C-alpha positions in Angstrom: 137.0 68.4 123.6 139.6 66.0 121.5 142.8 65.3 123.0 146.1 65.7 120.7 149.4 64.7 122.0 148.2 64.1 125.7 147.0 67.6 125.6 143.1 68.3 125.9 142.5 71.1 123.3 139.3 73.4 123.7 136.8 71.6 121.4 134.4 74.9 121.0 137.4 77.3 119.8 138.7 77.0 116.4 141.5 74.1 115.4 143.7 76.9 114.5 143.5 78.5 117.9 143.0 75.2 119.8 146.0 73.7 118.7 148.1 76.6 120.5 147.4 74.9 123.7 150.0 72.1 123.0 153.2 73.4 123.7 155.7 73.7 121.5 152.9 75.0 119.2 152.0 78.9 118.2 150.7 81.0 115.8 153.0 79.6 112.6 152.6 76.4 113.2 149.2 75.9 113.6 148.6 77.7 110.2 151.4 75.2 109.0 149.8 72.0 110.8 146.6 72.4 109.1 147.7 73.3 106.2 149.7 69.8 105.6 146.9 68.1 106.9 144.5 69.8 105.0 141.7 71.3 107.4 139.9 74.0 107.4 141.3 76.5 110.0 137.9 77.8 110.8 136.9 74.0 111.4 135.7 74.3 115.3 137.7 71.5 117.0 134.8 69.7 118.1 134.0 69.2 114.4 137.0 67.1 113.3 136.5 63.6 112.6 138.9 60.8 113.9 140.9 60.7 110.7 141.2 64.7 110.6 142.6 64.5 114.4 145.0 61.3 113.3 146.4 63.6 110.0 146.8 66.2 112.9 148.5 64.1 115.4 151.1 62.3 112.3 152.2 65.9 111.1 152.8 67.1 114.5 155.1 64.0 115.6 156.4 64.2 112.2 157.3 67.4 111.9 158.2 69.1 115.2 159.1 68.5 119.4 156.5 69.6 120.9 155.2 68.6 125.0 157.1 66.2 126.9 159.9 66.3 124.4 160.5 70.0 124.0 160.3 70.1 127.9 163.2 67.8 128.2 165.1 69.4 125.8 165.0 72.7 127.0 165.6 71.7 131.0 168.9 69.6 129.1 170.0 72.6 127.6 169.7 74.9 130.4 171.5 72.0 132.4 174.3 72.0 130.3 174.6 75.8 130.1 175.2 74.9 134.1 177.0 72.3 134.1 179.9 74.0 131.8 179.7 77.2 134.1 179.1 79.6 131.5 177.6 83.1 132.0 174.1 82.2 131.1 174.2 79.2 133.2 175.4 81.2 136.0 172.3 83.1 135.3 169.8 80.6 135.4 171.7 78.9 138.3 170.6 82.3 140.5 167.4 83.0 138.9 168.4 85.9 137.5 167.2 87.2 133.6 169.7 85.3 131.4 169.3 87.6 128.1 170.6 90.8 129.1 167.7 92.5 131.0 168.2 95.2 134.1 168.1 94.6 137.5 168.5 97.3 138.9 164.4 97.7 138.5 162.3 95.1 137.0 162.9 91.7 136.6 160.3 90.9 139.3 159.4 87.3 137.5 163.2 85.9 137.3 164.1 87.4 140.9 160.8 86.6 143.0 158.6 88.8 145.6 160.2 92.6 147.0 162.3 92.3 149.6 161.7 94.6 152.9 163.5 96.9 153.1 166.5 96.8 155.8 166.9 100.2 158.3 164.8 102.7 160.7 161.1 102.2 160.3 160.0 105.9 160.7 156.1 105.6 161.6 154.8 104.8 165.3 152.6 101.9 164.0 154.5 100.4 161.6 157.2 100.2 164.8 154.3 98.5 167.2 153.8 96.1 164.5 157.0 94.6 163.9 157.6 94.7 168.0 154.0 92.3 168.9 155.6 90.6 165.8 159.2 89.5 167.3 157.4 88.7 170.7 
């Protein structure tokens, strides 16, 4: 299990897929990194030599923001939006969808779990469960 950019990438997978475990590297960037480092994408991550690992790390460090730097940059951008009071910042602060999605239904990932409804409980079994919970 090789370690790249502070992340243990799975050694049993092809290197083009294993690189995707690094935050900030997807399919296209993975192929680009391997092309610049002159490494066969079909090679397993465990089969990489120390020189090949070093070449991959050098390409990633020179070309892209990944892992901690990328996370820090994204969180700073969100903090900036919140502090300026922009519409997007307000949506971030309230924990609602930022990019114009509907919220009447859906949006459960951002809004959290569904709240219980307020009002009368119709059946007797539910009513007795509420009474015992209140005591």
